[in-house]
Legacy VTK file of the C-alpha trace (Angstrom):
# vtk DataFile Version 3.0
C-alpha trace
ASCII
DATASET POLYDATA
POINTS 206 float
0.000 0.000 0.000
1.450 3.337 -1.030
1.910 6.197 1.413
-0.917 8.159 -0.228
-3.337 5.243 0.115
-2.355 4.775 3.737
-2.937 8.474 4.391
-6.352 8.372 2.730
-7.239 5.249 4.685
-6.554 7.171 7.895
-8.043 10.534 6.957
-11.250 9.613 5.132
-13.120 8.347 8.211
-12.053 11.469 10.101
-13.176 13.675 7.245
-16.525 11.942 7.200
-17.040 12.569 10.921
-15.966 16.185 10.564
-18.372 16.689 7.673
-21.270 15.501 9.799
-20.277 17.840 12.607
-19.912 20.745 10.216
-23.498 20.330 8.981
-24.991 20.906 12.412
-28.157 22.973 12.800
-28.274 25.519 15.617
-31.626 26.901 16.759
-31.578 30.181 18.681
-34.640 30.772 20.862
-34.299 34.307 22.137
-35.906 37.672 22.663
-34.952 41.148 21.447
-31.333 40.633 22.498
-31.016 37.987 19.803
-33.575 39.395 17.361
-31.467 42.498 16.676
-33.797 45.060 18.237
-32.854 48.625 17.332
-30.120 47.597 14.901
-29.947 46.021 11.475
-30.581 42.279 11.609
-27.312 41.617 9.800
-25.515 43.343 12.685
-26.948 41.063 15.377
-24.749 38.568 17.194
-26.767 35.672 15.750
-26.046 36.795 12.193
-22.410 37.326 13.117
-22.392 33.778 14.482
-23.594 32.390 11.170
-20.953 34.405 9.325
-18.215 33.250 11.695
-19.163 29.571 11.427
-19.394 29.815 7.645
-15.648 30.431 7.508
-14.847 26.895 8.628
-18.083 24.885 8.731
-21.392 24.273 6.997
-23.330 24.778 10.230
-26.737 26.390 9.815
-28.080 28.906 12.316
-31.853 29.318 12.633
-32.761 32.534 14.431
-36.215 32.021 15.933
-35.867 34.965 18.302
-38.771 37.392 18.766
-38.586 40.812 20.381
-40.611 40.914 23.590
-40.625 37.122 23.902
-41.072 35.586 27.338
-40.206 32.086 28.500
-43.887 31.206 28.168
-43.998 32.359 24.556
-40.799 30.499 23.752
-42.149 27.311 25.270
-45.303 27.604 23.175
-43.372 28.023 19.923
-40.604 25.509 20.572
-42.256 22.156 19.700
-43.094 23.207 16.145
-39.599 24.592 15.624
-37.974 21.412 16.896
-40.117 19.361 14.554
-39.445 21.617 11.569
-35.692 22.114 11.916
-34.479 19.077 13.903
-31.669 21.107 15.501
-28.501 19.566 16.872
-28.037 22.453 19.299
-30.628 24.760 20.874
-29.537 28.054 22.411
-32.161 29.282 24.875
-31.847 33.018 25.504
-35.054 33.812 27.342
-36.219 35.025 30.724
-35.128 38.636 30.528
-38.625 39.880 29.756
-40.052 37.700 32.500
-37.741 39.428 34.945
-38.413 42.941 33.671
-42.132 42.284 34.135
-41.552 41.015 37.651
-43.092 37.642 36.925
-42.703 34.875 39.530
-39.318 33.173 39.316
-40.819 29.689 39.613
-42.945 30.207 36.486
-39.933 31.282 34.448
-37.897 28.399 35.832
-40.586 25.861 34.972
-40.919 27.232 31.442
-37.182 27.109 30.835
-37.014 23.602 32.288
-39.755 22.477 29.919
-37.863 23.981 26.977
-34.682 22.200 28.029
-36.496 18.887 28.417
-38.244 19.227 25.059
-34.963 20.055 23.312
-33.128 17.134 24.890
-35.986 14.761 24.112
-35.686 15.869 20.484
-32.006 14.888 20.578
-30.502 18.370 20.803
-27.726 19.669 23.003
-28.788 22.749 24.954
-27.024 25.985 25.774
-28.685 28.259 28.317
-27.806 31.948 28.052
-27.868 33.554 31.477
-29.360 36.970 32.062
-29.377 39.558 34.841
-31.857 42.300 35.672
-31.366 45.770 37.213
-30.956 45.959 41.008
-34.049 48.158 41.411
-36.152 44.984 41.397
-34.820 44.266 44.862
-31.854 42.158 46.007
-33.880 39.015 46.712
-35.626 38.922 43.349
-32.548 39.834 41.307
-30.455 37.210 43.114
-33.037 34.471 42.610
-33.447 35.482 38.977
-29.741 35.233 38.229
-29.314 31.975 40.147
-32.116 30.319 38.164
-29.874 29.895 35.131
-27.039 28.316 37.092
-29.392 25.939 38.870
-31.018 24.828 35.627
-27.666 24.296 33.944
-26.401 22.195 36.834
-29.628 20.215 37.195
-29.743 19.304 33.513
-25.983 19.047 32.900
-26.163 21.555 30.064
-23.814 24.295 28.906
-24.231 27.783 30.313
-23.265 31.246 29.128
-23.136 32.798 32.623
-24.203 36.268 31.447
-24.949 36.980 27.806
-24.164 40.681 28.213
-20.862 40.251 30.051
-18.531 43.182 29.205
-21.498 44.952 27.594
-24.190 45.821 30.151
-21.908 47.911 32.350
-20.724 50.097 29.474
-23.171 52.842 28.590
-21.605 53.419 25.196
-22.560 49.852 24.221
-26.223 50.251 25.188
-28.915 51.965 23.157
-30.759 55.020 24.454
-33.484 52.855 25.968
-30.919 51.688 28.525
-31.620 48.029 27.799
-30.640 46.893 24.328
-27.042 46.541 23.101
-25.778 48.604 20.198
-24.389 47.231 16.964
-20.899 47.747 18.373
-21.744 45.419 21.264
-22.755 42.468 19.098
-19.230 41.071 18.516
-18.708 41.099 22.297
-21.923 39.130 22.816
-20.762 36.628 20.223
-17.463 36.405 22.078
-19.383 35.308 25.171
-21.246 32.596 23.259
-18.561 31.043 21.064
-16.417 29.416 23.788
-19.502 27.602 25.058
-20.847 26.677 21.633
-17.740 25.413 19.861
-17.100 22.319 22.034
-20.689 21.189 21.429
-20.449 21.857 17.706
-17.267 19.797 17.481
-18.967 16.869 19.199
-22.110 16.844 17.055
-22.512 13.407 15.474
LINES 1 207
206 0 1 2 3 4 5 6 7 8 9 10 11 12 13 14 15 16 17 18 19 20 21 22 23 24 25 26 27 28 29 30 31 32 33 34 35 36 37 38 39 40 41 42 43 44 45 46 47 48 49 50 51 52 53 54 55 56 57 58 59 60 61 62 63 64 65 66 67 68 69 70 71 72 73 74 75 76 77 78 79 80 81 82 83 84 85 86 87 88 89 90 91 92 93 94 95 96 97 98 99 100 101 102 103 104 105 106 107 108 109 110 111 112 113 114 115 116 117 118 119 120 121 122 123 124 125 126 127 128 129 130 131 132 133 134 135 136 137 138 139 140 141 142 143 144 145 146 147 148 149 150 151 152 153 154 155 156 157 158 159 160 161 162 163 164 165 166 167 168 169 170 171 172 173 174 175 176 177 178 179 180 181 182 183 184 185 186 187 188 189 190 191 192 193 194 195 196 197 198 199 200 201 202 203 204 205
């Protein structure tokens, strides 16, 4: 057997596995933070994610994010999206609007848990994107809100982005005039928070 044939014998199975991984489908279930509120959709971190992955993979990103979405709304829409797209990875970026509306933490937690369970039952890996709310909601509520994401990630053994707006929320120049939504300039930083959590899962997609 020639050297070239030996090399092909070794590399072809690896290439086949890599090809499968590169064709992964990623479903993003988010709210305005992922829907590109106040900026051009092509500037949003989800679009930037698709562009970044396209450089080295054939992964497909489905952005099912809706501005104003709550965990309840996401849970309602999720089954049809799972059936339609059959995602390998589901990124759940919800709960922020629940918190801003002061909704009970246990309702949000139950909704997110149901979304996680549904995604895993459909065969998808799950990434939970953590969120924080302003301190004016009171220390007890804000603490319980933030801890919900960590608890869910630990309970379900899923990947967690501790805070989607890390290195963004505290910088006024990266937030729009409404004081809530990130600017276009902030989107690459949001993507930077997501990629280190996403890439290991994408590599392991079978």
